[in-house]
C-alpha positions in Angstrom: 71.9 51.8 67.7 72.9 51.5 64.0 75.5 54.2 63.1 74.4 56.2 60.0 76.4 59.2 58.9 74.7 60.2 55.6 71.0 60.7 54.7 68.8 62.2 52.0 65.5 63.9 53.0 62.7 65.8 51.4 61.4 68.9 53.1 58.4 71.0 52.2 57.4 74.2 54.0 53.8 75.2 54.7 51.6 76.9 52.2 50.6 80.5 52.9 47.0 81.3 53.7 44.7 82.9 51.1 43.6 86.5 51.6 39.9 87.1 52.3 37.4 88.7 50.0 35.0 90.3 52.4 32.9 93.5 53.0 31.5 94.8 56.2 27.9 94.3 56.9 26.9 96.5 59.8 23.3 97.4 60.7 23.8 101.2 61.0 26.7 101.5 58.4 25.0 102.2 55.1 28.1 101.6 53.0 30.4 98.9 54.5 33.8 98.8 53.1 36.2 96.0 52.3 37.5 94.2 55.4 39.1 91.0 54.0 42.4 90.4 55.9 45.6 88.8 54.7 46.3 85.1 55.0 49.0 83.8 57.4 52.5 82.8 56.5 53.3 79.1 56.1 55.4 77.2 58.6 59.2 76.9 58.0 61.3 73.8 58.0 64.1 74.4 60.6 67.0 72.0 61.1 68.6 72.3 64.5 71.7 70.7 66.1 71.3 69.0 69.5 73.7 67.4 71.9 73.5 63.8 72.5 72.6 62.4 69.1 75.5 60.6 67.5 73.9 59.2 64.3 71.6 60.1 61.4 69.8 56.7 61.8 66.5 58.5 62.4 66.4 59.5 58.7 67.0 56.1 57.4 63.2 55.5 57.1 61.7 58.8 58.1 62.7 61.0 55.1 59.8 63.3 54.3 59.0 66.3 56.4 56.1 68.8 56.0 55.5 72.0 57.9 52.1 73.4 58.8 49.9 75.3 56.4 48.8 78.7 57.4 45.2 79.8 58.1 43.2 81.9 55.5 42.3 85.5 56.2 38.8 86.4 57.1 36.4 89.3 57.4 36.6 91.9 60.1 40.3 92.3 59.3 41.2 89.0 60.9 44.6 87.8 59.7 45.1 84.1 59.1 47.1 82.1 61.7 50.7 81.4 60.9 51.5 77.8 59.9 53.3 75.7 62.5 57.1 75.5 62.0 58.6 72.0 61.9 62.0 71.4 63.6 64.2 68.6 62.5 66.9 67.7 65.1 70.3 66.5 64.0 73.6 65.6 65.8 76.2 68.4 66.2 78.6 68.1 63.3 75.9 67.7 60.6 76.5 69.3 57.2 73.4 70.4 55.2 73.8 70.3 51.4 71.5 70.7 48.4 70.9 68.1 45.7 74.2 69.2 43.9 76.1 68.9 47.3 76.6 72.6 47.6 77.1 73.3 51.3 74.2 75.3 52.8 75.0 75.1 56.6 77.4 73.4 59.0 75.8 72.9 62.5 78.5 72.3 65.0 77.1 73.5 68.3 73.9 72.7 70.2 71.1 75.2 69.3 72.5 76.3 66.0 69.8 76.1 63.4 69.1 76.6 59.7 65.9 77.5 57.9 66.0 74.8 55.3 62.7 75.7 53.5 60.7 78.9 54.0 57.0 78.9 54.3 54.8 80.5 51.6 53.8 84.1 51.9 50.2 84.8 52.8 47.9 86.2 50.2 46.6 89.7 50.7 43.0 90.3 51.4 40.8 92.8 49.5 41.2 95.4 52.2 44.9 95.6 51.2 44.0 96.9 47.8 41.7 99.7 48.8 42.7 103.1 47.3 41.2 106.4 46.4 40.5 105.1 42.9 39.4 101.6 44.0 37.0 101.9 46.8 35.6 98.3 46.7 38.1 95.8 45.3 36.5 92.5 44.6 39.6 90.3 44.6 42.1 88.9 46.9 45.3 86.9 46.5 46.0 83.3 47.1 48.8 82.3 49.4 52.1 81.1 48.0 53.3 77.5 48.1 56.1 76.7 50.6 59.5 75.9 49.4 60.3 72.2 48.8 63.8 70.8 48.5 65.8 67.6 48.5 68.6 67.9 51.1 71.6 65.7 51.8 72.8 65.4 55.3 76.4 64.4 56.2 77.6 63.8 59.8 81.2 64.5 60.7 81.6 63.3 64.3 82.8 65.9 66.8 85.2 64.2 69.1 88.2 65.4 71.1 90.5 62.6 70.1 90.5 60.4 67.0 92.2 57.0 67.2 93.5 56.3 63.7 95.5 53.6 62.0 95.3 50.7 59.5 92.9 47.8 60.2 93.8 45.6 63.0 96.3 48.0 64.6 94.4 47.7 67.9 92.4 50.9 68.0 89.3 49.3 69.4 91.3 47.5 72.0 92.9 50.9 73.0 89.5 52.5 73.2 88.1 49.7 75.5 91.2 50.0 77.7 91.0 53.7 78.3 87.2 54.3 78.4 84.0 52.6 79.1 83.3 51.8 75.6 82.6 48.2 74.4 83.6 48.0 70.7 83.7 44.8 68.8 87.2 43.2 69.2 88.3 40.1 67.4 91.4 38.0 67.3 91.6 37.9 63.6 92.2 40.7 61.0 89.1 42.8 60.6 88.3 46.5 60.4 85.7 48.5 62.4 82.9 49.4 59.9 81.7 52.4 61.8 83.1 54.8 64.5 82.9 53.7 68.1 82.7 56.4 70.7 84.1 56.3 74.3 84.3 58.9 77.1 87.5 59.2 79.1 87.0 60.9 82.5 90.1 62.7 83.8 89.5 64.7 87.0 86.4 66.7 86.2 87.0 66.7 82.5 85.3 64.5 80.0 87.1 63.6 76.8 85.2 62.1 73.9 87.3 59.5 71.9 86.3 58.1 68.6 87.8 54.9 67.3 87.6 55.8 63.6 87.3 53.1 60.9 90.5 51.8 59.5 91.6 52.8 56.0 93.7 51.5 53.2 95.8 53.1 50.5 93.7 55.2 48.2 91.1 56.1 50.9 91.2 59.8 49.8 89.7 58.6 46.6 87.0 56.6 48.4 88.6 53.2 48.3 87.7 50.9 51.2 86.0 52.8 54.0 87.8 55.8 52.6 86.0 59.1 52.9 83.8 57.7 55.7 87.1 57.5 57.8 88.7 60.7 56.7 85.4 62.7 57.1 85.3 62.1 60.8 89.0 62.7 61.3 88.5 66.3 60.3 86.6 67.1 63.3 89.0 65.7 66.0 91.4 68.1 67.9 94.0 65.4 68.6 94.9 62.4 66.4 96.3 59.3 68.1 98.0 57.0 65.7 97.8 53.4 66.9 100.7 51.3 65.6 100.9 47.6 65.6 104.6 47.1 66.7 104.4 43.4 65.7 103.9 44.3 62.0 106.9 43.9 59.8 106.1 47.0 57.8 104.6 49.1 60.6 106.5 52.2 59.5 105.1 51.9 56.0 101.7 51.6 57.6 102.1 54.8 59.5 103.4 56.7 56.5 100.5 55.4 54.5 98.0 56.9 56.9 99.9 60.2 56.9 99.9 60.3 53.1 96.1 59.7 53.0 95.7 62.7 55.3 97.9 64.8 53.1 96.0 63.9 49.9 92.5 64.4 51.6 93.2 67.5 53.7 96.8 68.7 54.3 95.6 70.6 57.5 95.3 67.2 59.2 99.1 66.9 59.3 99.2 70.1 61.4 96.9 68.5 64.1 98.5 67.6 67.4 99.3 63.9 67.3 100.5 61.1 69.5 102.1 57.8 68.3 100.9 54.8 70.4 102.9 51.6 69.8 100.7 48.7 70.8 101.2 45.1 71.5 104.4 45.4 73.6 103.2 42.4 75.6 104.5 40.1 72.9 108.1 41.0 74.1 109.9 39.8 71.0 113.2 41.0 69.5 111.2 42.5 66.6 109.1 44.5 69.1 112.3 46.0 70.7 113.7 46.8 67.3 110.5 48.5 66.1 110.3 50.5 69.3 113.8 52.0 68.5 112.6 52.8 64.9 109.5 54.6 66.3 111.6 56.6 68.8 113.7 57.8 65.8 110.7 59.6 64.3 111.1 62.3 67.1 107.4 62.6 67.5 105.4 62.3 70.8 105.0 58.6 71.5 104.3 56.0 74.1 104.4 52.2 74.1 101.5 50.3 75.6 99.7 47.0 75.8 95.9 47.1 75.4 95.7 43.5 76.3 97.5 43.7 79.7 97.0 47.4 80.5 100.7 48.2 80.6 101.3 51.9 80.4 97.6 52.6 79.8 97.4 55.1 82.8 100.3 57.0 81.3 98.5 57.1 78.0 95.4 58.5 79.6 97.5 61.3 81.3 99.3 62.1 78.0 95.9 62.3 76.1 94.5 64.6 78.7 97.6 67.0 78.5 97.3 67.1 74.8 93.6 68.0 74.8 94.1 70.8 77.3 96.7 72.4 75.0 95.0 71.6 71.7 93.2 74.5 69.9 89.6 74.3 69.0 88.7 73.3 65.5 87.4 76.3 63.5 85.2 76.1 60.5 86.7 77.5 57.3 83.5 79.4 56.5 82.4 81.3 59.6 79.2 82.1 57.9 78.1 78.5 57.6 78.9 78.0 61.3 76.7 80.9 62.5 73.0 80.6 63.3 71.3 81.3 60.1 68.4 83.8 60.2 66.5 84.2 57.0 63.7 86.5 56.1 61.3 86.6 53.2 62.0 89.5 50.9 59.9 92.6 51.4 57.4 93.6 48.8 58.8 96.7 47.2 58.0 98.7 44.1 61.3 98.6 42.1 62.0 99.3 38.5 60.5 96.2 36.7 62.7 94.1 34.4 61.3 93.3 30.9 59.5 90.0 30.4 61.1 87.3 28.3 59.1 85.7 25.5 60.0 82.1 24.3 58.3 80.9 21.1 57.3 77.2 21.3 55.8 74.9 18.8 52.3 75.1 17.5 51.9 79.0 17.8 52.5 78.9 21.5 54.5 81.5 23.4 55.8 81.3 26.9 56.2 84.4 29.1 58.9 84.4 31.7 59.6 87.0 34.4 61.2 86.8 37.8 57.9 87.7 39.7 55.2 87.4 37.0 54.6 83.6 37.6 54.2 84.1 41.4 51.9 87.1 40.9 49.6 85.2 38.5 49.6 82.1 40.7 48.2 84.4 43.5 45.2 85.3 41.5 41.8 83.5 42.2 40.1 83.6 38.9 36.8 82.6 40.4 36.5 86.1 41.9 34.6 88.9 40.2 37.5 91.3 39.5 40.2 88.7 39.0 40.4 89.2 35.2 40.8 93.0 35.7 43.7 92.3 38.1 45.3 89.9 35.7 45.0 92.4 32.9 46.5 95.1 35.1 49.6 92.9 35.8 50.1 92.2 32.1 49.7 95.9 31.3 52.1 96.9 34.0 54.8 94.6 32.5 54.0 95.4 28.9 53.3 91.7 28.1 51.1 92.5 25.2 53.8 94.6 23.4 56.4 92.0 24.1 54.2 89.2 22.7 53.5 91.2 19.5 57.2 92.0 19.1 57.8 88.2 19.4 55.3 87.6 16.5 52.3 86.5 18.5 49.0 86.7 16.7 45.4 86.8 18.0 44.3 83.3 18.9 47.8 82.1 19.7 48.3 80.2 23.0 50.2 82.0 25.8 51.7 80.3 28.8 52.5 82.0 32.1 53.4 79.4 34.8 50.4 77.0 34.9 48.0 79.6 33.3 47.1 79.2 29.6 45.1 81.6 27.6 44.4 82.8 24.0 46.2 86.0 23.0 43.5 88.7 22.4 45.3 92.0 22.3 42.2 94.1 22.6 40.9 92.2 25.6 44.3 92.2 27.3 44.5 96.0 26.9 
């Protein structure tokens, strides 16, 4: 399977159902009242983390997602059916961000979910507007459109152990030696382009090991594989530095990796680590000298040969011990790591904010208000009392007075959302 750790998707929640305009028609009821019910709520787009998936490859070609639309209300007070929610499954460790790369959610455990786009609210039927003064309302609301967004997904692999080091240090060979993984291994200098995963079974414990892509100086600025490497290193509990003991400047290589950690995220330096000196099978004087230098660092270390298997059993035991004592990785923002539960705001009658009038060219005025555009969009102007409802909304928000104060004259164009009409003060009043 192709490894993909970033993706961009478009999500659109379902449209809310329209409210019904209906009146009872019963044989022995001389004056049937309004019985138009509300429309249903549109379906949500929900992103959920699942265990087992290790890549975002599913989103490389399938990038558009649409939740179900709600049913319309009908007579006899029958509320419209709710739109079907759409669940999008992603690997554990997926970050969800908006277009500007603001972090919205961080899904690290199976079952965690995030409502990425909320379905539109259902329109209210005419039965909803019955009052002592309005016995037979002849209008109903249209449902709201569902939210639509462009989201960026980024995967940070969740592994117990991360094998790190410069290209050609022998990370892939170590992974193959201690687990059942079969990464690409070559006898010439090359770097792993994507993380390889292996599972190390010790007693009844399974330890996930990631052979992370090699990096070069400047990786924290995105050079080479850069951020792709460092992003995955953040999620590992133990870092195993694989060092090529045959390299002349192996200590500079090790310090280079540590410096990239420091510049990218200093907390990586506090992670439990193990130094693995590889290629002792070469058995040269330079290898012996480099082993003494590595021992002088006074850090946990072990010398192995991935080729011959020398000291590989000891390496497995050491890794298992480190994992048992290593703390779990906690998210910096606990709120982003929690299961997100979102609710539509309730309809409440609060003190209304004044409308804002913007004068455009050609004697045209645009009316802006937090809720006015949505309220107007819900009106079905084909219904008998729709204009009266529209006029009532404008009167409630003192739109006519605001337009006159802004210099609007009779016959000028007025824009509210997608609605355009001529300003006629007497008619509006």
